[in-house]
C-alpha positions as a Markdown table, in Angstrom:
| # | Residue | x | y | z |
|---|---|---|---|---|
| 1 | Unk | 43.4 | -12.3 | -4.7 |
| 2 | Unk | 39.9 | -11.4 | -3.8 |
| 3 | Unk | 37.0 | -13.2 | -5.3 |
| 4 | Unk | 33.9 | -11.1 | -7.3 |
| 5 | Unk | 32.3 | -11.9 | -4.0 |
| 6 | Unk | 34.7 | -11.0 | -1.9 |
| 7 | Unk | 35.1 | -7.5 | -3.8 |
| 8 | Unk | 31.3 | -7.1 | -2.5 |
| 9 | Unk | 31.8 | -8.7 | 0.7 |
| 10 | Unk | 34.7 | -6.0 | 1.3 |
| 11 | Unk | 32.6 | -3.3 | 0.1 |
| 12 | Unk | 29.6 | -3.8 | 2.5 |
| 13 | Unk | 32.4 | -4.1 | 5.5 |
| 14 | Unk | 33.8 | -1.0 | 4.6 |
| 15 | Unk | 30.7 | 0.8 | 4.6 |
| 16 | Unk | 29.3 | -0.9 | 7.8 |
| 17 | Unk | 32.3 | 0.3 | 9.7 |
| 18 | Unk | 32.2 | 4.0 | 8.3 |
| 19 | Unk | 28.6 | 3.9 | 9.4 |
| 20 | Unk | 28.9 | 2.5 | 12.5 |
| 21 | Unk | 32.0 | 5.3 | 13.6 |
| 22 | Unk | 30.4 | 8.1 | 11.7 |
| 23 | Unk | 27.6 | 7.6 | 14.2 |
| 24 | Unk | 29.7 | 7.1 | 17.7 |
| 25 | Unk | 32.1 | 10.1 | 16.7 |
| 26 | Unk | 28.7 | 12.0 | 16.1 |
| 27 | Unk | 27.7 | 11.3 | 19.5 |
| 28 | Unk | 30.6 | 12.2 | 21.3 |
| 29 | Unk | 31.1 | 15.6 | 19.6 |
| 30 | Unk | 27.5 | 17.0 | 20.0 |
| 31 | Unk | 26.7 | 18.8 | 22.9 |
| 32 | Unk | 24.1 | 17.5 | 25.1 |
| 33 | Unk | 21.8 | 20.5 | 26.2 |
| 34 | Unk | 18.2 | 19.7 | 25.5 |
| 35 | Unk | 15.8 | 22.9 | 25.9 |
| 36 | Unk | 12.2 | 22.5 | 25.6 |
| 37 | Unk | 12.9 | 24.6 | 22.5 |
| 38 | Unk | 15.2 | 22.0 | 21.1 |
| 39 | Unk | 12.8 | 19.3 | 21.6 |
| 40 | Unk | 9.8 | 20.8 | 20.4 |
| 41 | Unk | 8.8 | 19.5 | 16.7 |
| 42 | Unk | 9.9 | 22.0 | 13.8 |
| 43 | Unk | 6.6 | 23.1 | 11.4 |
| 44 | Unk | 8.4 | 25.8 | 8.9 |
| 45 | Unk | 9.2 | 28.1 | 11.4 |
| 46 | Unk | 5.5 | 28.3 | 13.1 |
| 47 | Unk | 4.8 | 27.3 | 16.7 |
| 48 | Unk | 3.2 | 23.7 | 16.9 |
| 49 | Unk | 0.4 | 23.4 | 17.3 |
| 50 | Unk | -1.8 | 19.6 | 18.6 |
| 51 | Unk | 0.4 | 16.6 | 18.9 |
| 52 | Unk | 3.2 | 15.4 | 16.5 |
| 53 | Unk | 1.7 | 12.1 | 16.4 |
| 54 | Unk | -1.6 | 11.7 | 14.4 |
| 55 | Unk | -3.1 | 9.5 | 12.5 |
| 56 | Unk | -2.9 | 9.4 | 8.8 |
| 57 | Unk | -5.5 | 8.3 | 6.7 |
| 58 | Unk | -5.2 | 4.6 | 5.1 |
| 59 | Unk | -5.9 | 6.1 | 1.9 |
| 60 | Unk | -2.2 | 8.2 | 1.5 |
| 61 | Unk | -0.5 | 4.8 | 2.1 |
| 62 | Unk | -2.6 | 3.0 | -1.0 |
| 63 | Unk | -1.7 | 5.8 | -3.0 |
| 64 | Unk | 1.6 | 5.6 | -2.3 |
| 65 | Unk | 1.7 | 2.0 | -2.5 |
| 66 | Unk | 0.5 | 2.3 | -6.3 |
| 67 | Unk | 2.8 | 4.4 | -6.7 |
| 68 | Unk | 5.8 | 2.4 | -5.6 |
| 69 | Unk | 4.3 | -0.7 | -8.0 |
| 70 | Unk | 3.9 | 1.4 | -11.2 |
| 71 | Unk | 7.6 | 3.5 | -10.5 |
| 72 | Unk | 8.9 | -0.3 | -10.3 |
| 73 | Unk | 7.5 | -1.2 | -13.0 |
| 74 | Unk | 9.2 | 1.3 | -15.1 |
| 75 | Unk | 12.3 | 1.1 | -13.6 |
| 76 | Unk | 12.0 | -3.0 | -14.8 |
| 77 | Unk | 10.6 | -1.9 | -18.1 |
| 78 | Unk | 13.2 | 0.3 | -19.9 |
| 79 | Unk | 16.1 | -2.2 | -19.5 |
| 80 | Unk | 13.5 | -4.9 | -20.5 |
| 81 | Unk | 13.0 | -3.1 | -23.6 |
| 82 | Unk | 17.0 | -2.8 | -24.2 |
| 83 | Unk | 17.4 | -6.7 | -23.4 |
| 84 | Unk | 14.6 | -8.1 | -25.4 |
| 85 | Unk | 15.1 | -5.7 | -28.7 |
| 86 | Unk | 16.8 | -8.6 | -30.2 |
| 87 | Unk | 14.2 | -11.3 | -29.2 |
| 88 | Unk | 11.1 | -9.4 | -31.3 |
| 89 | Unk | 7.6 | -11.6 | -31.0 |
| 90 | Unk | 8.5 | -13.5 | -27.5 |
| 91 | Unk | 9.8 | -10.3 | -26.2 |
| 92 | Unk | 6.8 | -8.4 | -26.9 |
| 93 | Unk | 4.9 | -11.5 | -25.4 |
| 94 | Unk | 6.4 | -11.5 | -22.1 |
| 95 | Unk | 6.0 | -7.5 | -22.2 |
| 96 | Unk | 2.7 | -7.6 | -23.2 |
| 97 | Unk | 1.9 | -10.2 | -20.2 |
| 98 | Unk | 3.7 | -8.1 | -17.7 |
| 99 | Unk | 1.6 | -4.9 | -18.9 |
| 100 | Unk | -1.5 | -7.1 | -19.0 |
| 101 | Unk | -1.2 | -8.1 | -15.2 |
| 102 | Unk | 0.0 | -4.9 | -14.3 |
| 103 | Unk | -3.4 | -3.1 | -16.2 |
| 104 | Unk | -5.8 | -6.0 | -14.7 |
| 105 | Unk | -4.4 | -5.1 | -11.1 |
| 106 | Unk | -4.6 | -1.8 | -11.4 |
| 107 | Unk | -8.2 | -2.4 | -12.9 |
| 108 | Unk | -9.3 | -4.6 | -9.9 |
| 109 | Unk | -7.8 | -1.8 | -7.2 |
| 110 | Unk | -10.1 | 0.7 | -9.3 |
| 111 | Unk | -13.1 | -1.7 | -9.7 |
| 112 | Unk | -12.6 | -2.2 | -5.6 |
| 113 | Unk | -13.2 | 1.7 | -4.8 |
| 114 | Unk | -9.3 | 2.3 | -3.6 |
| 115 | Unk | -8.5 | 5.0 | -6.1 |
| 116 | Unk | -11.5 | 7.2 | -4.5 |
| 117 | Unk | -10.6 | 9.5 | -2.2 |
| 118 | Unk | -14.4 | 10.1 | -0.7 |
| 119 | Unk | -16.2 | 6.3 | -0.1 |
| 120 | Unk | -19.9 | 6.8 | 0.2 |
| 121 | Unk | -21.0 | 5.0 | 3.2 |
| 122 | Unk | -22.8 | 2.2 | 2.1 |
| 123 | Unk | -26.4 | 1.6 | 4.1 |
| 124 | Unk | -27.2 | -2.4 | 4.6 |
| 125 | Unk | -30.2 | -3.4 | 3.5 |
| 126 | Unk | -32.6 | -4.1 | 6.3 |
| 127 | Unk | -34.9 | -7.7 | 5.7 |
| 128 | Unk | -38.1 | -7.8 | 7.0 |
| 129 | Unk | -39.4 | -11.3 | 8.3 |
| 130 | Unk | -42.8 | -12.2 | 6.3 |
| 131 | Unk | -45.5 | -12.4 | 8.2 |
| 132 | Unk | -47.5 | -15.2 | 8.2 |
| 133 | Unk | -51.3 | -14.5 | 8.5 |
| 134 | Unk | -52.8 | -15.0 | 12.2 |
| 135 | Unk | -56.2 | -17.4 | 10.1 |
| 136 | Unk | -53.3 | -19.9 | 8.2 |
| 137 | Unk | -51.2 | -20.5 | 11.1 |
| 138 | Unk | -54.1 | -21.2 | 13.8 |
| 139 | Unk | -57.3 | -22.1 | 11.8 |
| 140 | Unk | -56.5 | -25.6 | 10.8 |
| 141 | Unk | -59.8 | -25.5 | 9.2 |
| 142 | Unk | -58.6 | -23.3 | 5.9 |
| 143 | Unk | -57.3 | -25.5 | 3.0 |
| 144 | Unk | -53.7 | -25.6 | 2.6 |
| 145 | Unk | -51.9 | -22.9 | 0.5 |
| 146 | Unk | -51.1 | -24.5 | -2.6 |
| 147 | Unk | -55.2 | -26.0 | -2.9 |
| 148 | Unk | -56.2 | -22.5 | -3.1 |
């Protein structure tokens, strides 16, 4: 008789074997006649323009990560509400802390400017060195500045 973990491992083993066999059979059965038409990138029936290897703006990844974080938050929050319904005030406090931390993270990203799509180019400040008047630096007969 299999234990509960044994059933899970058996299922995983069958799934891995199924994937390996499917990939192997597909390689054996498929025709291997590459042509230039088959090797072109498919762009919705249009002729491809330019290289398919382009750099994406990093802002796409930031937006995707923020979406993923809040999507997982919703996935965790809905069952949590059902479980902690009986916990009353303790469940409410735990949920409020969780939502507060998420809101704090969102405020941090917003304040940092990661949610702005078009960022202004900051102009670095220029610092000028103070000029020392010639008569102070070379004339020993002038009194010091604190006596003036």
